C-alpha positions in Angstrom: 107.7 93.9 118.2 108.8 93.3 114.6 110.4 96.3 112.9 108.2 97.6 110.1 110.9 97.3 107.4 112.6 94.0 106.6 115.1 92.7 104.1 113.9 91.3 100.8 115.0 87.8 101.8 113.2 88.0 105.1 110.0 89.0 103.3 110.4 86.1 100.8 110.7 83.7 103.7 107.8 85.2 105.5 105.5 85.0 102.4 106.3 81.3 102.1 105.6 80.6 105.8 102.5 79.3 107.4 101.3 82.8 108.4 102.3 85.2 105.6 102.1 88.9 106.3 99.6 91.1 104.5 101.4 93.6 102.3 99.8 97.1 102.1 101.1 99.5 99.5 100.0 103.1 100.1 102.0 104.9 97.4 100.6 108.1 96.2 101.7 111.2 94.2 100.7 114.6 95.7 98.7 116.6 93.1 97.6 113.5 91.2 95.1 111.6 93.3 94.6 108.9 90.8 98.3 108.0 90.4 98.7 105.7 93.4 96.9 102.7 92.0 98.7 103.0 88.7 102.1 103.2 90.4 101.2 100.2 92.5 100.1 98.3 89.4 103.3 98.9 87.5 105.6 97.6 90.3 103.9 95.9 93.2 104.9 93.0 95.2 102.9 89.8 94.5 99.9 89.5 96.9 100.1 93.1 98.0 97.0 95.3 98.4 96.8 98.9 97.4 95.3 101.4 99.8 94.3 104.7 98.3 95.5 107.7 100.3 92.3 109.7 99.9 89.7 106.9 99.8 91.1 104.5 102.4 93.4 106.5 104.7 92.1 110.1 105.0 89.0 111.5 106.5 86.8 114.0 104.8 88.5 117.2 103.8 87.9 120.1 106.1 89.6 123.2 107.4 93.3 122.5 107.4 93.1 119.5 105.0 92.0 115.9 105.4 92.8 114.3 108.7 93.7 110.6 109.1 90.6 108.5 109.0 89.7 107.2 112.4 89.1 103.5 112.5 89.5 103.1 108.7 87.6 100.0 107.8 89.6 99.5 104.7 92.9 99.1 106.6 91.3 96.7 109.1 89.9 94.6 106.2 93.3 94.3 104.6 95.6 94.1 107.7 94.3 91.8 110.4 97.5 89.7 110.1 99.6 90.0 113.2 102.7 91.1 111.2 102.2 93.9 108.7 105.2 94.8 106.4 105.7 98.2 104.8 108.0 99.3 102.2 108.6 99.9 98.5 108.7 97.3 95.7 111.8 95.1 96.0 113.2 93.2 93.0 114.5 89.6 93.2 111.8 88.1 95.4 
């Protein structure tokens, strides 16, 4: 299994390869539900997709908070590639 975090040079090579990974950016700011997309827009990796914490990754709020969304369709639409990569924005790619 490929580790979820890789070096910037490894990501650059993978993105140029025949089966590039799908890059999912799930950054968020607690207390500011609209901040995630703006943070992604300011400093995202080329070809990355932003997933919103509340809309795409959490279930409906209930007692005790919002649980992780079961079978989130948004994640499956963006991440069918066999090798997903997670991490922050890297400079120098």
